[in-house]
N, C-alpha and C positions, 0 to 999 in steps of 0.2 A: 525587479529587481533580484530574482532569482537567475542560478546559472551566471549571475557576474552581470548581470545586463542592468543598466540604470540609465533611464530616460531622464536627460535635462535640457533646460533651454538659456537663452540668453535674452533681455527684455528689455527694450529702450522704448518704453512710452514717451508720447510727447507731455512736456511740462510747460510751464510758465516760471518763466524768471524769479524766484522770492517768494512764492505763493505756496508755502509748505503744504496746505491743505491742499488742493488741489492736487498737489503733487504725490502727496500721501495717499487720496484716493486713488487716484491711475496708477499708484504702485500696489496696492490692495488689490482693486479690479484684476490685474494683471497676475498676480500672486493667485487669485484664484482659480482664473481661467486655464493657469498652467497645472494646477493641482487637478483639476476636474478633467484636463488632457492624459494624465498619469505623470506628469512629472515628478519626480523626488529632489529635483534642486533648481533654483533661479538664480540668476544675474543680472543686478540691474545695474547701470551705468554710475560712475563716480559723482558724489553730492548726488545723489538723484533726488533728494528728500527737498533740495534747495533750487538747484541748479547751479552748473559749474561756475558759471559766469556772472556770479552775483558782485564780485570786485570787494571793492571795499564796504558793501553790507555784509561782509562775513564778519566787521569788528562790531556789527549791531547787534547789541542784546534781544531785543525783539525775534532777529531771524534767528538764531539760536534757539531762544525757547520754542521756538514755532517748529523748529526742525525737530526736538527732544519731544516734543507733543508726537509728533505724524511718528517716532517711531515708537513710543507708546502703542499708538492707533494700531499698529501693523502689528505689535506684539500680541494686543488683541484678537484681530481678525484671523493671525495665524493660529491658535488654540485648536482648531478645529481642520485644521488642515495637514495632509500627510506631505508634506512640503518644507526642504531647508531655503531660504530665502536671502539672499547675500546681497545689502542694499547700503547706499551712500550718503554720508552726512559729517556734518563738521561737529566734531567731541569738544568742549571742555574740560582740560585736565588738571587742576593747582597750576591755575593762571593762563596756562599755556591755548591755545587752539590745536586740534588735529584734525588733518583729513585722513576721514575712517571708514572703516568696513565693517557692518555691525551683521554678523552672522546671527538668522532666529528660527528657531523650530518649534514648533508645539506651543506657542507664546511664552517663550523662554528668551534670552537675550544670553546664546551659549559665549559669546567673547568679542572684542574688538580689534580691529587690527588698523594700526595706522600706518598711514605711506610713506615708506622709508626711502626715495627718492623725491624731492621737489624740483623741479624743472623753475630755472629762473634765467632764462634766455630765450631769446627772440619774443614771441607772443605771450612766453609763459614768464610768472612772476607769483609763483605760490607761495615763495618764502617772505613776502610783502605781510602774508597771513596767516600764514601754517606753519608750526614747529615740524621737523624731520622725527620721525618714531624714535621714541629712546630706546635703548640698548637692552634693556632689563624688561623682561615681561611681568607684570603686577597685576595687582586688584584695583577696580576703582569703581563707584558708585553711581549708577547711571538706571534712571528709569524705575529706581526705589530696590535696584537688588545691586548686588556686589557682583561683579564681572573682570575674565580678564582681559588685559589689555597690553598687548605688545605684538610684535611682527611673529615670534616663534611662537607660534597657536597652529595646532591641528584639530581639527574636530572629523572626528572617526564614527562610524555608524556600528551600535552593538550589532545587530541583528545581521550584519553585511559590512565585513570588520576590510573587507577590499575598498567600500566605498570611504576615502580618509581622503579628508576636504583642504587643503590650503590657500592662503587669499594672498594677491599682492595689489597694487595699484598703480593702474596708468603707467607712471613714467619705470618703475620699477622694473618692469618689463625691458625698458629699454634702455636699463643702466649696464655697464660691463655684467654683472654679477649681481643679477637678479636675485632678490628673495626666493622667485618660486622656486630656485635650484637646490637650496637647504633644505624647503620644503619636501622636494620630491625625494631628496636622500634621508630625508628621515619619515619618510614614508606614505607621502602624500601620493592620490592616484591621481587625483581630482583639483587641478588648480583653476582659481577663479580670478582675474582681471577686472576690476571695475574701472571702465576707464573713460576718460573723456579727450580725445583724440580728433584735434581739428583735421578738417578735410583740405587737402592742396594739391596739386598736381604729381602725381607719380605716390602720392602718400598710401595709397590703400592698397597696392599690389607690394608694396616696402613692409605694411602691416602684417599683410597674408603671409607673407615669407615668415614674419617674424615668431608670431605667431608658431607657424606649420615648425619651424626650426626648433623652438624652443621646448615643444610637445615631442618631438622626435629627440631630441639631444635628453630629454627626461624622462623618455619611455612613461608617457604619461597623456592624460587627457587635460585639454588646456582652454578654458572659455575664455571668450572676448567680449566684452558688455560693452557698448560704446555711446555715449551720448550723442544726443541727435535732437531733431527737431524742436522747437519751444527756445532753446538755448539761445542768449542774445548775440545777435548779429553784430554787432558794434566793431568788433575785429576779427569776429572767426566764423565760420559756420561749419556745425558738425552734419555728421550723416549718418549716425546710427551704424555702422558698417562693425555688426556683430559675427564674431568666427566661434566658430566649435571646432576643435583637431584632436587625432589620438593617434599618438605617434608617430606624427608626420602628416599625417592623411586629413584633409578638409573634410571632415564629416558634413559640417552645415555653414549656411552662410548668409547674413542678410545683405544685402547689395547697399553701398551707399546711396543714401537718398530711397531707402524702400519702405520697407515692412518696418525694420527694427524688432524682429524676433527670429531666431534660429533656435534651431531644437533637432535634437538626435539623439539615439541610443549607444552609451557607452557599451564596452567589452571590456571592464575590470578586470577578468580574470587572464584577459590576454594581456594585458599590461603587466600582470604580475608572474606569467610565466615569462615575458620578456625580460623581465629583472630578473627572474631566476635565473635564467640563461645566460645573462650578459657578468660576466666574472668583471669587468670595468666597472658597472653599477656598485659602489662600494655605499652602503646603507651607513648613515651616522644620526643616530637620531640625539644627539648630546644637546642642549640646552634647549629642546623643543619641549611644548606642554601640551599634552593631549587633552580634548575637551568632548568626551562620549555625549552622545543622543541616543535617542529611541528614534525608530520608524519600522514599523512592520512588512517583514517581508510580501509581496506579491509578485504575482506574475507581470512581466513588463513583455506590451505589445511589441514582435522585434521587426521593428518597421525600419531599422539600419538595411540596406540590400548585402545581400549573403550572394555571392556568386556560386554558382552551381561548379565552373569551372577555375577555383582558385592558382591554379597556374597559370592558367592563359589568361592574359588581357583581353578585356571584351572588345578594345576599341581596336579596330582593324589598321590604323598606323600604327598603334602600341604594338601589337601580335607581332606585325612584319618586322619591326625592330627587335622585337625579344628573340624571334626565329635566325634571324639574320646573326644576333649575336651568339645564341648556342651554337650555332655552326661553325662558329669561328672558333668558339671555345671550345669545342669538340675536336675541330681540323687542330688546331695549333697545338693540343695536347697529344694527341697521334702523329703530329710532323715530331714532335721532339720525341718520341718513342722512337720511332723507326731511326731518326739521325742516330740516337744513342746506343743502341743495339745493332746498330750498321745492317740494318735489315735490306735485304736486296728485294723482297716482294711484301706487301702487304697481302693477307689469305684469309678472308672468309668465304663461311657459307651462304650463297643466295637463294633464300626459296621463293621468293617472289612476294614475298611480303611485307609489311608496313615495317617492321623493325630491321631485318638484314637491308630493306631499302635504304633506311636512312644510314645504316652506317655503311653502306656500300658511296653514298653521297658525300659522307663526311671523308670516306679512304680518299676520294678524287679530290677534295679541298685540298688535303695534307699535301698531295702530292704534287698539286700545283703549287703549294705554298714553299718546297722543297723544289721545284722547279726540275722536277724530275716526272718521265714518260708512263703516262696512264695504263701502260703495257706491265708498269710493276706493280700491278694490281690485279692479282689473282682470285677471282671470283667460280665459286666450285657450287654448280647444282647438284646434290644426290640423291637423286630419285628413291623412291623405295612405296611402300605397300600405298601408301597413304595421297602418294602425290598425285596433283591433277596436271591437268594439260593446260587450264587457266593459266597457274600458277610458275608452270616451268616456260611458258610462252613468254608471259610476263618476265621473269627472271631474264633470260636470255636476250632480248629487245633491250632490257634496261640494261644492261651489259656491252649490247651492240652501240647504243647510242652515247653512252658514257666514252666509249671507246678502251676499255677495261680487258684484261684475257679472262676469257669463260671456258671453263673448263664442266662436263658431266662426268661425274664418277656415280655408277648404278651401284648402290649398297646393298640392293637386294639379295645376290647370292652371298655376300659377308654375313649379313643377316641370318641369313637361313642355316649357314655352317657356324654360328654363334650359338644358336638356339640346338642346334644337335650337340655343340661342344655340353650345354646346361640343361639339356633335357627339357625343352621350351616349345609346348606344340603350338605350330603357327594357328591352330584355329581356336588357341585362347587369348582373348583381346584383352588383356591382363596388363599392370603398371609394367610388368617384366618386358611383354609384348611392345609398350611403345616406348619405354626406356630404353632397350638394348638397341633401336633403331637410332636415338638420338646419342649415345655414348660411342656406337662405331663410325657418325657424322665427326664425332670431335675427334676421334682417332685418323681417322682422314685427314681433318686438316690439319691437325698439330705436325703428322707424320709428314705431309705434303711440305709443309711450313719448313721442316728440317732439310727437306729435301731441295728446295730452291733459297734458303738461306733466309726465309721470313720469321713475319711476326702475324701470330692468328690474332684476327678481328673480333671481339667479343661484338654480339647485335642486342642481348635482354635489354630490357629496359628495367627503368626503377619500380614501375608497378607490376613487373612478373618479380624481381627480386620481393618485392613486399610479400606479395601470396606466395610466393617460392614456388611460382609456375615455371620451374627449368627442372631439369633433367639434373640430377648432383653428378659432378666429374661429366657432365652429357654441356648440352647448351649452356649451363650453368658455366663454364669454364672457358677460358678466352688467355691469351695472355696481353690483351687491352682491351677492357670495355667500353666501348667510345658514348655507348647509351645508358650507362649503368647512374648517370642522374639526370635522365630524362622521362619523365613520365608517359602512358599511354598517351591521355589528351592531350599532350603537347607535342609525342612525336607524331599522331595527324597533323598536326596544324602545321609544323616544320615540313612534312612531305607536300603539302598544301602549299606551301610557300615557295616550296621550290621547283613544281608544276607551274605556279601562278610567273614566275621567273625564266621560266625554260628557254632554253635557248632555240629548239625546235619542236615542230606539232609532234613530231612521234614521240618525244622524250615527256612530252605534257600528256601525252595521249596514257602511255603506259603506266605515268606516277597518277593518272587519277584514275586507270581501273586498279592499280593495287590498292588504293585510298577504299574503292566499294569492293575490294573481294573481303569475306570474313576472316576474323584472326582467326588465324588456327595452327596447332605445330603440324599436321598432317600426318598423324602418327597412327591414325586409323585408317582403312580400308575406305575409298571414296566410295559415295553411291552408285548404283546401278546405272544412273545417267552421268557419272563421271563428277560429281558436284561434290564439292567438300562434306565431309558425313561429321568431323570435330570439329565444334564450334566452341571456341577458348569460353566467351561471355556466356554461353547456356549453361557454362558448368561451376565456372566460380563468379560470374557477377556481371553486372556491369562495369566495363573498365571507368564511367563516369563516375561512379557511386564509389571506386574503392580508392578512386585517385581522390577524389573529394574525403573520404575518411582518412588516408593516408595524411593528407596535408596536416589534418587538425590533430591527428595523432602525435606526428612528428615535430611539427612545427608549432605548436603551442602547450602540445601534453593534458589535452581537453578531456576529459572522463565522457564516457558512451552516451549519458543523458544530453549531456550539453551538445555531443555532435548530432546525437539523434536529432535535438530540436532545430541547429542549423541545419540539417538537412531535409529537415518538413519546410523548412523557409525557402530552401534553395530549391528543391523539387518538386515545390505547390504542385498540386494538377497533373504531376509526370508521373510519377510514383505513388502509392498508396502508401499509408504510414506502415503496414506491416510489411511490406516489400522492402521500405528502408531499414527497418526493425531484422530483418531476414539475414540480408546480404551486411550490415554491420556485425551482426553475431558471425558471420562465415569468415570476416574480415578478419576478424579479432582473434577467431580459432587457427585460421590461418597463419596469420603474421608472429604470433607465438611459438608456433610448432616448425615453421619455417627457418627459425633465425640459423639453425645450424650452417645451414646454404649460404646466409651471408657471412658466417664469422670467416670464411675462407676464398674471398671474392678476390679477384681480380683486379691491377688496379684500375683506374676511371677516371676521367677530368669531371670534377664538380661543376654544376651547372646554377644551382639555385639555391635556396635557402633550406632544402631538404633533400639528406643524400643518408645512402642507408650503408658506406662504407664501412668494415668497422675500422678505418685508421683515418675517420673524418668526423661525421656529426653521431652517429649511432653507435652504441655499443650497448649489448645486452648479452645475458649468459643466454645459452641455448637450452638449459632445462628451465628456466626461469617461471613461476605456475603465475598460470593467469586467471587465478581463482577470484581477486579484487577486483579484477573488469569485470567476468562473469555473473558475478552476484550482484553489478549494476546491472548487466544485461538482462538478468531476470527478474528482476523488480522492475526495469520498463515491460519487459515481455508478459508480467501479471498485472499490470495495469486495464 
């Protein structure tokens, strides 16, 4: 339960129709097993203590008495379990019979939630036996205790306030305005549905979509426990199709006619972050009653999958589809900007590296979209002290294969003249030595664009902007930054996608060699053997780690402790814990001190859910203090 993680399960044990004692023992056994496995919440099917298909037996007092006794036994069994259980049974209140969910924890009956929408069509005829939920919440006596009874009940954990449970029953979800909508707006992060949905052709997929969409609309987790084997087959068959969804994503599923058990670890902190970000999610707790309960916090084993590349789909087909979409977004944005500016040329620096390669591929697509010749693209290589033969050659071959103009401007003499102007020794390989080259390159591009009536296309990517790995007013600046919304890990996959779909073998070969080239700004002299001496990831850290940190910092606002834990799960066996923490500290340090570069970025298209444009998703003062985050990092380091 720490860090917002909560293990939950849906359970559909086999039952016997109208055999409450048997069904109760099966439910207790399932509860005990769930608690032993570390689950904090277990949801059972609709009318699970009696069976949903009892029909007119629901009008028999012995059955109702047996169901109440079953609930007493469950309460007694729950006393020693660190578990909230939600079970279904018929309940008598003031001469009427209600189809209810009973919420149980530590031997206490926290509340009863009656079903609101009773189906009375097709094979369903619940109005024959049950009364719809009353409008008001009240107290009733059951199992010797006074308990709240009503639809507008929320059950919130004192030790983990993000764990707030709302309950509805079967048809409630299928209605035009489900009670869970009100529950979520009132604060429920976890929604439980006790169901008895019979199985018919095509219904499973519809049920899956319904649960997923409701969890997405309500920015919540949704647990759906379905009746299964043992229900009467006189008219229907039930398949125990259990589902657990979180914000539209299917986390776990018990396939129809399968095990009747689904379990997952929820991330409730993620849900709360989504709600804070969404200004159309308008909380309204009016009319709801909150019932508190206690459950000690413990470490939840993180069994939910944590992708080491959150920006990159793991499925090859989905990855290719995303790459194509991003290229189309980038190209369309650039095409609009070229068209609006009446630019005669698109000017960009081509280094033989990944980022400039992607920017050039985007420019080619933009010109095709505008039905303009590739010669309207002016690609410029600007060799200096650190340029290697490999990158220079790849830049030229790439331009030849794409049919764009290729120009070489050696900036060595200009840089030396500039160094002389400011008194910089060429033998001092400091930040001035590096940045002087980058700013001269930008000067050449800007003036060349002016001379040709063009527009300078920026090449820097999202990851570099996050770390500030760009020279201020050097490669940091352009007239339109096409890669500004694309993280480095995704840049690599997009270039590979272009290599896989290349129309010539030569183009494929050069793209693959660019992919194999170490990432470097090439601002320091090459080695004696002509190899790249300055490798970015040895200085700032692995981009796969920084992209991982960036995703969870910006997308969900998680703190260092939670991100560190997620990283340990995602990169288990690849990086030791101390390495993950080292680069996490480095990420936060650079992210805060480099904000001034992000405050004056050129325009560029947003391609995903995370962007650093000051006119888009992310705004922060350049002189913000990082003390709160640093203190949390210090605590992690001290452990």
